[in-house]
N, C-alpha and C positions, 0 to 999 in steps of 0.2 A: 385257341392254342399258342403259345407264344411263339415268336418267330427265332429260329436259332442264328445267333449273330457269327457271321464269318470271322474267324481272327485273323483280320487283314494285317495286322501288325507283325504277326509271323510270315504271313504269305510274302509281304513287302520285302523282308529281309532275306529272302531266298537267293542265294548266289546265281542260281541256275535261271532267274528270271530276266529279262533284257529291259532296260530303261523303258522303253515303250508300254510294255506289259505291266511294268510298277506303275506307271502314270495313268493307264487305264483302270487299273485296280484301284488306286486312290480316289478316281473320279467316280469310280461306283459305289465306294464307301461313303463319299460326300453325299451323293445322292440317296443312299439308303439311310443315313443319319437325318436327312431333311425330311425323307417320308415319315420316320418314326415320331419326328417333332410335330408334323402337320397333319397327318392323317390317321388320328388315333381312332381306331375302328372299334365300334362297341360289339359286345358278344351277345347283347340282349336289346330289345326295344320294348318300352311301355307305351302303350297306346290309350289314350283317353278318347273314346268315340262320343261324340254330341250330336244331338238332333236339332230339329228346327226350333225347338222351345228353349236353345241355350241362350243364356244371359249371364255374364261373369258375375254381374252385381246382386244376384239372388240365387237361391238353391234351384239348381237345374238338373234335370236326369242326365246320367251318362253311364257310360260301360266302359272300365277299364279291362285291358287284356295284355297278356305278356307273351313275348316272342324270342325264339332263338333267331339271331339274325342270318339272314341269307347273304347272297353275294351281290345283291341288285339294290341300288339306292331306294328305288320306288317301292319296295316291298316284295318284289317277286323272290320265291326261293325261302322268305321266313315261315317257319312253323310256330304254331302257337302251344303255348305251355298251359297244361290243365292243371286244376287245383284239387287236391285230394280232399275229399268231404271228411276224410277221418283225421288228418293231422295238418292240412292247409299247406302241405309242401307242393313243391310245382312239380309236375310230372312233364319231362321233356319228351320231344319226339322217339328218343331211343326206348322209351316206356312203353310205345303202342304196339300192338300187333294183333292181327286177327279179331279187330272190333273189341280188344280189352285193352286196358291200361294198368300198369303195376306201379304203385308208389314206391319210389327209391328209398323213402324213409320208413314207413310202417309195412311196407312189402304186402299191402293190401291189393288185392285184383278187383278192378272195376270193370262194368260193361261201359263201352262208350257214351250210352245215352244217360249215364248215371252220374257222368262226371262234366262240370262246365269249366269254359275257359274264360269266363268273364265275371266281373263283379260289378253288379248294376245298383246304383245308389241315386240319391238326389242330394246334391252338396252345392255350397257355394264355392267361389275361386280359392278361397283359404282352405276350405275342406278337401277340395281336389287336389291342391298343392300338398296338403299333410298326406293325403292316400298316395300320391305318387313318391313322396319322399320316403315313407314307410316302405313301399316296395323296392325303390331304388337302392336302398340300404340293404334289403335283402337279396339283391342281386348284386351285391359287392361293389356298388356304383360304377357298374360297367354297363350302363344301358343308354341308348338315345331315348328321347321323349318325343312322342308324336301326338298330334291332335287332328282327329279325323271329323270331318262335318259331314254327317247323314241327311239327306233331304226328308226324311221319315221321322216319324215319332220315334223315340230312342227305345222304347220297348219292342216296338214291331222291327225297328233295326237290329237290334240285339238277338232277336230271334232269328232273323234272315243270317245274320253273321254265324249263329251258334251252328246252324244247319249246314252253312257253307263250308265250315271248318273241316267236315269230313271229305271235302270234295277237291282237295289240293290245289291245283292250278286255278280252278273256279274262283276260289277265294281270293289268289292273287289279282285277278281281272276285276273283281267286285271293288278290292281295295285301291286299285289304280283309278277307278272311275271317280272317287272322292276327293274333296278338296282336302289336303294334307298340309300341315305345317309341322316343322320338324326342328327341335332342339338337339343337334347330335352332340355326342360325349365330348370330342375335340373342342366344341364353344363352351361347354360346361367347364371343362378344365381350364380353358382359357380366362373365362370370366370370375372364375373362383380363385385362381392363381393370382389374378389382379386386385384381389381383396374384397370381391362382392360376395356376400351371403348366398349360400346355395338355395335356401328356402326362398330369399327375395328374388332371385332369378328365375326359379321356376314358377313363382306367383305372377311375375312380370309376363312371363311367357303364357300361362293360362289366361291372363286377363287381354292380352294383346289380340 
C-alpha cells in the first residue's frame, strides 16, 4: 500500500510553529525522502528453488513459487500465492479459509490439496530467466527475486515445501535453513535505471 506523504510544505509555513519545530520537521522530511529513494520495498517475491542437480549451463530441475512479502528480510511473514488451476491467476492469502481457496478472477472454489503454489520444470538459465521475467511482469514489476538452494532432489524438495505451505511458521523456519541469494527490487531499479537490460541482469543473477 502506498505511503501517504505528509504535506510538509504546508506544515512548515504554519505561523504557530516555532523555528526549532520547523527545523525538526525539515529534517524528518529529508530522512523520509532518502528512505523512499533507497529502500524501495517490493510487494512480492519470486522464488526459484533449485536442488543438488542445479547447473546453470544445462537444463536443470527447479520450482518457481510466488509470495506476498512479509516484514522480515529472511522470509518470515511471507505468504505463498497459489495458482488457480482454471484460469492461472494468483490466489493470495486473503483468498484462503477453512481449507478452501477462492480464485479472485474466476471465483471458483478449490480444496487446498487441489491447488499448487509452485511451477516445477527443467530449464536452462535462459529458460528460467524467461519464466521469471514472465511472472515479474504479471506481478507489475513489483517483486524481489530469490534463488534458494535445497540439498535434496528438486522433486522431493518441492513436495516437502508443498506440504509445509499449510503449516505457517514451520515453512518460515524451513526457508531460513536454506542458502538463499536475493536480487532485491531496489537493485533491479538501480541497475535498469543505469541502462542495463532487465533480462540480462536477471540472467546474470541466475547464472551467478
